[in-house]
C-alpha positions as MATLAB code, in Angstrom:
seq = 'XXXXXXXXXXXXXXXXXXXXXXXXXXXXXXXXXXXXXXXXXXXXXXXXXXXXXXXXXXXXXXXXXXXXXXXXXXXXXXXXXXXXXXXXXXXXXXXXXXXXXXXXXXXXXXXXXXXXXXXXXXXXXXXXXXXXXXXXXXXXXXXXXXXXXXXXXXXXXXXXXXXXXXXXXXXXXXXXXXXXXXXXXXXXXXXXXXXXXXXXXXXXXXXXXXXXXXXXXXXXXXXXXXXXXXXXXXXXXXXXXXXXXXXXXXXXXXXXXXXXXXXXXXXXXXXXXXXXXXXXXXXXXXXXXXXXXXXXXXXXXXXXXXXXXXXXXXXXXXXXXXXXXXXXXXXXXXXXXXXXXXXXXXXXXXXXXXXXXX';
ca = [
       5.127   46.629   39.694;
       2.595   46.489   36.855;
       1.251   43.189   35.543;
       3.073   43.730   32.225;
       6.431   44.223   33.964;
       5.853   41.096   36.069;
       5.039   39.047   32.965;
       8.041   40.454   31.118;
      10.244   38.968   33.843;
       8.481   35.622   34.023;
      10.567   32.952   32.229;
       7.552   30.936   31.069;
       5.808   34.039   29.674;
       9.005   35.197   27.949;
       9.530   31.827   26.261;
       5.964   31.587   24.993;
       5.582   35.164   23.777;
       8.966   35.638   22.086;
       9.651   33.809   18.815;
      13.378   33.539   19.477;
      12.798   31.416   22.605;
       9.954   29.260   21.328;
      10.529   25.555   20.704;
      12.248   25.289   17.331;
      10.067   22.306   16.368;
       7.059   24.626   16.532;
       8.799   27.436   14.659;
       9.811   25.076   11.881;
       6.390   23.564   11.155;
       5.799   25.758    8.038;
       9.326   25.021    6.819;
       8.767   21.273    7.242;
       5.909   21.410    4.719;
       8.212   23.239    2.308;
      10.904   20.583    2.869;
       8.392   17.856    1.997;
       7.475   19.752   -1.181;
      11.153   20.065   -2.179;
      11.744   16.386   -1.377;
       8.911   15.406   -3.717;
      10.426   17.589   -6.454;
      13.838   16.037   -5.895;
      12.348   12.535   -5.476;
      14.454   12.126   -2.357;
      14.119   13.043    1.297;
      17.927   13.076    1.451;
      18.458   15.596   -1.353;
      20.076   18.083    1.055;
      23.205   15.928    1.370;
      24.185   16.767   -2.211;
      24.373   20.477   -1.380;
      27.442   19.867    0.800;
      28.919   16.523   -0.309;
      32.189   17.454    1.395;
      30.526   17.142    4.817;
      29.182   13.958    6.367;
      25.354   13.928    6.074;
      25.647   17.197    4.160;
      26.150   18.897    7.520;
      22.475   18.538    8.405;
      23.201   16.998   11.808;
      25.861   14.802   13.361;
      28.812   15.939   11.252;
      32.295   15.928   12.874;
      33.317   19.581   13.304;
      37.067   19.000   13.460;
      37.180   17.336   10.024;
      35.632   20.450    8.494;
      37.690   22.977   10.410;
      41.050   21.433    9.537;
      40.364   22.002    5.820;
      41.015   25.690    6.419;
      44.427   27.362    6.359;
      45.670   27.616    9.972;
      45.424   31.420    9.910;
      41.625   31.208    9.824;
      40.948   29.174   12.964;
      42.208   28.923   16.548;
      44.741   26.270   17.479;
      42.571   23.182   17.920;
      43.259   19.713   19.318;
      41.033   16.725   18.574;
      40.462   14.558   21.657;
      39.207   11.024   20.850;
      36.837    9.504   23.393;
      38.459    7.612   26.280;
      41.635    9.709   26.037;
      43.186    9.969   29.486;
      43.318   13.296   31.284;
      47.105   13.016   31.502;
      47.356   12.614   27.736;
      45.100   15.635   27.150;
      47.250   17.761   29.451;
      50.317   16.597   27.543;
      48.753   17.511   24.180;
      47.830   20.961   25.473;
      51.311   21.500   26.883;
      52.903   20.503   23.576;
      50.656   22.897   21.643;
      50.437   26.687   21.785;
      47.111   26.522   23.660;
      46.982   28.301   27.022;
      44.219   28.850   29.566;
      41.500   29.917   29.192;
      40.497   27.518   26.441;
      37.270   26.289   24.872;
      36.122   22.663   25.046;
      33.278   21.401   22.867;
      31.930   18.088   21.507;
      33.211   17.217   18.050;
      29.609   16.436   17.149;
      27.185   18.912   18.647;
      24.528   21.527   18.070;
      23.207   24.792   19.472;
      26.132   25.250   21.857;
      25.440   22.120   23.921;
      28.394   21.308   26.210;
      30.508   24.188   24.903;
      32.439   25.419   27.933;
      35.144   27.959   28.656;
      37.830   26.186   30.678;
      39.870   28.438   32.943;
      42.177   25.943   34.647;
      43.181   22.291   34.988;
      40.532   21.651   37.633;
      37.764   22.650   35.208;
      39.440   20.617   32.461;
      39.361   17.594   34.767;
      35.648   18.162   35.461;
      34.881   18.508   31.750;
      36.858   15.374   30.949;
      35.017   13.328   33.581;
      31.680   14.248   31.992;
      32.651   14.115   28.302;
      35.181   11.266   28.227;
      32.659    9.034   26.439;
      32.545   11.207   23.288;
      35.056   12.800   20.937;
      35.633   16.454   21.749;
      37.863   19.371   20.817;
      40.022   21.768   22.762;
      40.475   25.209   21.195;
      42.459   28.278   22.111;
      40.052   30.890   23.483;
      40.034   34.015   21.308;
      39.467   37.071   23.538;
      38.115   39.325   20.783;
      35.064   41.428   21.575;
      33.144   40.753   18.366;
      31.539   37.481   17.291;
      29.559   36.889   14.101;
      27.716   34.163   12.229;
      28.123   34.528    8.442;
      25.980   32.440    6.078;
      27.610   32.135    2.650;
      26.623   30.032   -0.355;
      27.805   29.520   -3.921;
      26.174   27.740   -6.831;
      28.505   25.033   -8.228;
      28.394   26.551  -11.713;
      29.418   30.023  -10.528;
      32.721   31.526   -9.391;
      31.373   34.021   -6.863;
      29.151   33.346   -3.879;
      26.536   35.253   -1.916;
      26.270   36.173    1.761;
      22.628   35.900    2.805;
      23.008   36.463    6.533;
      25.271   38.409    8.862;
      24.437   38.041   12.536;
      26.351   39.855   15.237;
      26.311   38.195   18.647;
      25.919   40.493   21.632;
      27.143   38.679   24.727;
      24.879   38.579   27.770;
      25.403   41.516   30.111;
      23.588   43.800   32.524;
      24.004   47.523   33.172;
      24.166   48.882   36.700;
      21.814   51.579   38.009;
      23.687   52.323   41.236;
      21.005   50.838   43.503;
      20.260   47.213   42.519;
      22.525   44.235   43.144;
      23.846   42.099   40.320;
      21.244   39.427   41.119;
      18.408   41.967   41.147;
      19.558   43.308   37.790;
      19.641   39.770   36.414;
      16.079   39.160   37.610;
      14.894   42.465   36.131;
      16.281   41.778   32.658;
      14.049   39.678   30.351;
      17.098   38.082   28.734;
      19.232   37.388   31.792;
      16.337   36.212   33.975;
      16.184   33.092   31.792;
      19.784   32.390   32.807;
      19.275   33.123   36.528;
      19.598   29.554   37.815;
      22.716   28.892   35.748;
      24.322   32.217   36.679;
      23.710   31.614   40.392;
      25.796   28.456   40.098;
      28.593   30.275   38.301;
      28.826   33.645   40.049;
      30.114   33.922   43.589;
      27.654   35.101   46.264;
      29.789   38.208   46.781;
      29.439   39.132   43.104;
      25.678   38.485   43.097;
      25.216   40.854   46.042;
      27.493   43.565   44.617;
      25.840   46.847   43.596;
      27.354   47.983   40.281;
      27.813   51.695   39.671;
      25.341   53.534   37.463;
      25.926   52.648   33.773;
      28.580   50.059   34.729;
      28.557   47.204   32.221;
      28.696   43.794   33.922;
      29.525   40.944   31.500;
      27.711   37.717   32.365;
      28.784   35.460   29.507;
      31.595   35.428   26.946;
      30.441   32.573   24.720;
      28.239   33.684   21.825;
      25.446   31.158   22.136;
      21.736   31.908   22.095;
      21.066   29.246   24.722;
      23.421   31.153   27.041;
      21.573   34.443   26.664;
      23.436   35.943   23.704;
      21.358   38.390   21.688;
      21.485   37.739   17.940;
      21.402   40.966   15.947;
      20.561   41.360   12.258;
      23.551   42.971   10.502;
      22.493   42.207    6.929;
      22.708   45.906    6.117;
      26.507   45.493    6.220;
      26.651   42.903    3.436;
      28.982   44.242    0.755;
      31.302   43.088   -2.029;
      34.418   43.167    0.174;
      33.105   40.855    2.886;
      31.610   38.548    0.226;
      34.993   38.325   -1.529;
      36.665   37.361    1.784;
      34.330   34.400    2.245;
      34.539   33.467   -1.433;
      38.271   33.095   -0.817;
      37.764   31.092    2.386;
      35.265   28.774    0.705;
      37.812   27.863   -1.990;
      39.607   25.816    0.669;
      36.502   23.787    1.481;
      36.212   21.186   -1.242;
      32.653   19.911   -1.610;
      31.130   22.622    0.590;
      28.818   25.076   -1.163;
      26.660   26.411    1.625;
      27.965   27.049    5.138;
      27.613   29.224    8.194;
      30.860   30.417    9.694;
      30.795   31.144   13.432;
      33.784   33.354   14.110;
      35.490   35.948   16.255;
      37.275   39.016   14.932;
      38.750   42.278   16.174;
      36.297   44.384   14.172;
      33.922   44.135   11.218;
      36.161   46.507    9.270;
      39.178   44.214    9.688;
      37.054   41.192    8.790;
      36.219   42.903    5.482;
      39.970   43.076    4.888;
      40.376   39.373    5.700;
      42.365   40.190    8.838;
      42.174   38.694   12.344;
      39.423   36.205   11.500;
      39.181   33.131   13.734;
      36.519   30.673   12.613;
      35.549   28.523   15.589;
      32.997   26.358   13.790;
      31.608   25.671   10.312;
      28.058   24.366    9.860;
      26.627   22.876    6.666;
      23.044   22.482    5.450;
      21.760   22.196    9.018;
      22.860   25.764    9.727;
      20.351   28.533   10.208;
      20.528   32.121    9.044;
      21.220   33.258   12.605;
      19.893   36.791   12.084;
      16.342   35.409   12.190;
      16.697   35.330   15.986;
      17.029   39.096   16.188;
      14.161   40.058   18.548;
      13.274   42.940   16.224;
      12.823   40.755   13.135;
       9.301   40.558   11.736;
       7.460   37.262   11.353;
       7.444   37.484    7.551;
      11.149   38.384    7.240;
      12.082   35.418    9.430;
      10.198   32.949    7.286;
      11.386   34.556    4.070;
      14.966   33.851    5.215;
      14.128   30.308    6.360;
      12.356   29.370    3.129;
      15.068   31.100    1.102;
      17.771   28.997    2.743;
      15.997   25.775    1.819;
      15.478   27.024   -1.736;
      19.245   27.575   -1.981;
      19.968   24.111   -0.550;
      17.608   22.527   -3.090;
      19.022   24.454   -6.067;
      22.646   23.668   -5.160;
      21.848   19.997   -4.486;
      20.030   19.721   -7.829;
      23.027   21.093   -9.754;
      25.431   18.768   -7.927;
      23.116   15.803   -8.485;
      23.220   16.453  -12.229;
      26.993   16.235  -11.871;
      26.663   12.722  -10.378;
      26.628   13.646   -6.681;
      24.202   11.165   -5.064;
      21.416   11.992   -2.641;
      21.275   10.157    0.681;
      19.290    6.970    0.219;
      16.414    5.987    2.490;
      18.657    3.283    3.953;
      21.328    5.888    4.699;
      18.766    8.195    6.308;
      17.535    5.433    8.625;
      21.114    4.576    9.657;
      21.846    8.275   10.231;
      18.753    8.722   12.406;
      19.663    5.651   14.441;
      23.179    6.990   14.970;
      21.849   10.376   16.109;
      19.346    8.738   18.450;
      22.154    6.831   20.150;
      24.590    9.756   20.289;
      22.752   12.914   21.306;
      21.465   11.759   24.728;
      25.139   11.495   25.761;
      25.588   15.260   25.476;
      22.012   16.447   26.095;
      22.068   14.813   29.523;
      25.539   16.085   30.457;
      25.794   18.339   33.522;
      28.768   20.313   34.808;
      29.732   21.674   38.199;
      31.172   24.909   36.856;
];
């Protein structure tokens, strides 16, 4: 094997040489300088909160997801149950039984980010394991939507305008490998630059028999069915599909979200064509000002196009916040920012340090 092929399968090399895997704190250094510039213009480091006053902290970080989701008409999101911390396992089972939720289901923290602790639960044993780890925080249980297509749609609207704009459409391609008729599943995982990063996790999930199986040539072997970048999902730039029909659909959805002007909708649908008709859309999560234009993680995106999108998002946040502020929407005060940071510092270790046995 050539040196290049060896490096292209080395997790450390992959993470350092591919923008999409690099530490986000490094990637966001140029944007941080732009944020400081906008904060000086706004005379507030908490100006972003006024862009989405209908979300706690403007949706920058630490906002309760369930409170946002339940603003939607039921047809737009999966059946969802809010589970307060310290709820007994017996009570959770009762709530699930009384609802229309069936296994498999999705469990996720009510306050979270980047897919941390989002798990597909296949049975009561896994639910018990999840509960034992996450019982100290509020979480949600959602009906799993078995649709093949998952998207992240970033939509914004200026408060003084009727129609909004979609600035990002990202399609999520779930992690998979393709058989060649000779290599085992584990060998294929190790030979794929994307799946090799998930090797340790996949070894704990997949049975030994499956790891040693030799898939047929061109056989597609799904490895993950949750559309999260941290789980190996490939984010693909689908901005070329932005059109008036899909924009009108999300203009209509946004009308239900009082005080929310910029949001990314993570959703599942049967097809893009049906989504443009407003059909079979299941929004699993809504993110506010802390959302990213997910298409920037497309491995084929250029450096300049990524940063154009990142700077453009912050320009939109600033412009929307400025208009709302003129209409008496306050910015977060310095005191509020300090309290928010303290709250996040106390909360996030609870989920960052969580480990599961499935």
